[in-house]
C-alpha positions in Angstrom: 188.4 94.8 -87.4 186.2 97.5 -85.7 183.1 95.7 -86.8 184.3 92.4 -85.2 185.2 94.2 -82.0 181.8 95.9 -81.9 180.0 92.6 -82.5 182.0 90.9 -79.8 181.2 93.6 -77.4 177.5 93.3 -78.1 177.7 89.6 -77.6 179.4 90.1 -74.2 176.9 92.8 -73.3 174.0 90.6 -74.2 175.4 87.7 -72.1 176.0 90.1 -69.2 172.4 91.5 -69.4 170.9 88.0 -69.3 173.2 87.1 -66.4 171.9 90.1 -64.5 168.3 89.2 -65.3 169.0 85.7 -64.0 170.6 87.0 -60.8 167.6 89.2 -60.3 165.3 86.2 -60.7 167.1 84.5 -57.9 167.2 87.6 -55.6 163.5 88.4 -55.9 162.1 85.2 -54.2 164.9 85.0 -51.7 165.0 88.6 -50.5 162.4 90.9 -52.1 159.3 88.7 -51.7 159.9 88.1 -47.9 160.5 91.8 -47.4 157.2 92.7 -49.2 155.3 90.3 -47.1 156.9 91.5 -43.8 155.9 95.1 -44.5 152.5 96.1 -43.0 149.6 96.3 -45.3 146.8 94.3 -47.1 147.2 91.8 -49.8 146.3 94.5 -52.3 149.0 96.8 -51.0 151.6 94.0 -51.2 150.6 93.3 -54.8 150.9 97.1 -55.6 154.4 97.2 -54.0 155.4 94.0 -55.9 154.2 95.4 -59.2 156.0 98.7 -58.6 159.2 96.9 -57.8 159.1 94.7 -60.9 158.2 97.8 -63.0 161.3 99.7 -61.7 163.5 96.6 -62.0 162.4 96.0 -65.6 162.8 99.7 -66.5 166.3 99.6 -65.1 167.1 96.4 -67.1 165.9 98.0 -70.3 168.0 101.1 -69.7 171.0 98.9 -68.9 170.7 97.1 -72.2 170.4 100.4 -74.0 173.5 101.8 -72.1 175.5 98.7 -73.1 174.6 99.0 -76.8 172.5 95.9 -77.0 169.3 97.7 -78.1 167.7 101.0 -78.7 164.0 101.9 -78.5 161.3 104.5 -79.0 158.0 104.7 -77.2 154.8 106.2 -78.6 151.7 106.6 -76.4 153.2 106.0 -73.0 150.4 108.1 -71.4 147.7 106.0 -73.1 149.4 102.9 -71.6 149.3 104.2 -68.1 145.6 105.1 -68.5 144.6 101.7 -70.0 142.5 98.9 -68.7 143.3 95.9 -71.0 146.5 96.1 -73.0 146.7 93.7 -76.0 150.0 93.4 -77.8 151.6 91.4 -80.5 154.5 89.3 -79.3 157.5 89.2 -81.7 160.3 88.9 -79.0 161.3 87.7 -75.6 161.6 91.2 -74.3 158.0 92.4 -75.1 156.6 91.8 -71.6 159.7 93.4 -70.1 159.1 96.6 -72.1 155.4 96.7 -71.3 155.9 96.2 -67.5 158.7 98.8 -67.6 156.1 101.3 -69.0 153.2 100.4 -66.7 153.7 100.8 -62.9 150.6 98.8 -61.9 150.7 96.1 -64.6 149.2 92.6 -64.0 149.9 90.0 -66.6 148.3 86.7 -67.7 151.2 84.2 -67.5 151.5 80.6 -68.4 151.2 78.2 -65.5 154.6 76.6 -66.5 156.3 79.9 -65.6 155.5 79.4 -61.9 158.0 76.5 -62.0 160.7 78.7 -63.6 163.2 79.6 -60.9 164.0 83.0 -62.6 160.3 84.0 -63.1 158.3 82.6 -60.2 159.6 85.2 -57.7 158.4 88.1 -59.8 155.1 86.4 -60.5 154.4 85.8 -56.8 155.6 89.3 -55.7 153.3 91.1 -58.2 150.3 88.8 -57.9 150.2 88.1 -61.6 147.3 86.1 -63.1 148.1 82.4 -63.7 146.7 80.8 -66.8 146.3 77.2 -65.6 144.2 76.2 -68.6 140.7 76.9 -67.1 139.3 79.9 -69.0 136.6 80.6 -66.4 139.3 81.0 -63.7 141.1 83.6 -65.8 137.9 85.5 -66.5 137.1 85.7 -62.8 140.6 86.8 -61.9 140.6 89.4 -64.7 137.5 91.0 -63.3 139.2 91.2 -59.9 142.3 92.8 -61.5 140.2 95.5 -63.0 138.3 96.0 -59.8 141.6 96.6 -58.0 142.5 99.3 -60.5 145.3 97.3 -62.1 146.1 97.2 -65.8 146.1 93.8 -67.4 148.6 92.9 -70.2 147.7 90.0 -72.5 149.4 88.7 -75.6 146.3 87.4 -77.5 148.4 85.0 -79.6 149.4 83.1 -76.5 153.0 82.8 -77.6 155.7 84.6 -79.6 154.9 85.1 -83.3 156.9 83.1 -85.9 158.5 85.7 -88.1 156.9 86.0 -91.5 153.7 84.2 -90.4 150.2 85.7 -89.9 149.1 86.6 -86.4 146.6 84.0 -85.1 144.7 85.3 -82.0 143.0 83.1 -79.5 139.6 84.0 -78.0 140.8 84.5 -74.4 141.6 88.2 -74.7 138.3 88.9 -76.4 136.5 87.0 -73.7 138.1 89.1 -71.0 137.2 92.3 -72.8 133.6 91.2 -73.4 132.9 89.7 -70.0 134.6 92.4 -68.0 133.2 95.2 -70.2 136.6 97.0 -70.6 138.0 98.8 -73.6 141.1 97.6 -75.3 144.4 99.5 -75.8 146.2 97.8 -78.6 150.0 97.9 -78.7 152.1 97.2 -81.7 155.7 96.1 -81.1 158.3 95.9 -83.8 162.0 94.9 -83.6 164.5 95.6 -86.3 166.6 93.5 -86.9 164.4 90.8 -85.5 165.9 88.8 -82.7 165.0 86.9 -79.5 162.1 85.2 -81.3 160.8 81.8 -80.4 163.4 80.2 -82.7 166.4 82.3 -81.5 168.7 81.6 -78.7 169.9 84.6 -76.7 173.4 84.2 -78.1 172.3 84.5 -81.7 172.6 88.2 -81.7 171.9 90.2 -84.9 174.5 92.1 -86.9 173.4 95.4 -85.4 171.7 96.5 -82.2 168.0 95.7 -82.0 165.7 98.7 -82.3 162.3 98.4 -80.7 159.3 100.6 -81.6 156.4 100.3 -79.2 153.2 102.1 -80.1 150.0 102.4 -78.2 147.2 102.9 -80.7 143.7 104.4 -80.2 141.4 102.5 -77.8 139.0 99.9 -79.3 135.6 100.3 -77.7 134.3 97.0 -76.5 130.7 98.4 -76.4 130.6 98.0 -80.2 130.9 94.2 -79.8 128.5 93.7 -76.8 125.1 92.1 -77.0 123.3 89.3 -75.3 125.4 86.5 -76.9 128.9 86.6 -75.3 130.2 83.6 -77.2 129.3 85.1 -80.6 130.6 88.5 -79.5 134.0 87.0 -78.4 134.3 85.3 -81.8 133.4 88.5 -83.7 135.9 90.5 -81.6 138.6 87.9 -82.1 138.1 88.0 -85.8 138.2 91.8 -85.8 141.4 91.9 -83.6 143.1 89.3 -85.8 142.6 91.4 -88.9 143.5 94.6 -87.0 146.8 93.3 -85.6 147.8 91.8 -88.9 147.2 95.1 -90.7 148.8 97.3 -88.1 151.9 95.1 -87.8 152.3 95.1 -91.6 152.1 98.9 -91.6 154.6 99.3 -88.8 157.0 96.7 -90.4 156.9 98.6 -93.7 157.7 101.9 -91.9 160.6 100.6 -89.8 162.3 98.6 -92.5 
């Protein structure tokens, strides 16, 4: 009986959490974005305010979910994340980007163009000046350089979508191209969730039998200088191959430790 009551509570708490997230997605474009644009300052200052607001909002959301018993988490290498340039992370769950932005006050993300049409996400994207991936690789590379010049930290999920549980990680070349062309080092982040939930195949209401436990670890920096030469296309391919093997190996190690 107690187990059933606990499960029912976590289902309700999960529903409440996503309701709050949805309400926030409505409030941001209606109230927060206009206030940020009314306040005096340059476009860069408005972006900084927007990023800081989203950072605090996401940090509060994660703490709310922990307080309600939906999840628990542990963070390793938070200082390394705040000092990073380009953060590359695996992408097992829907909450990965929420965690990373909650940890990085000046985060800029590469987001799919389709999200700009999502009523719950477009407000945050506009307020923080996130980089839109509209399909043109050259545009993303140009914007990425601007992000680094502004002193912001870029978060990229090099797989481009959430990983299917049990399958190998297949990385696209976009992240490697950004690192090579901009000449920035990579801070890899490994995210694990046990029991796994909120994957690409899961609905929010398919909650696991126990609270999700997230382990987020920032690993030693990968020096991009080791992959730079006169041939950027070849370098990006080599770096992508290296990162693919790296993430598959590190995720396997972390999975074996957390299970």
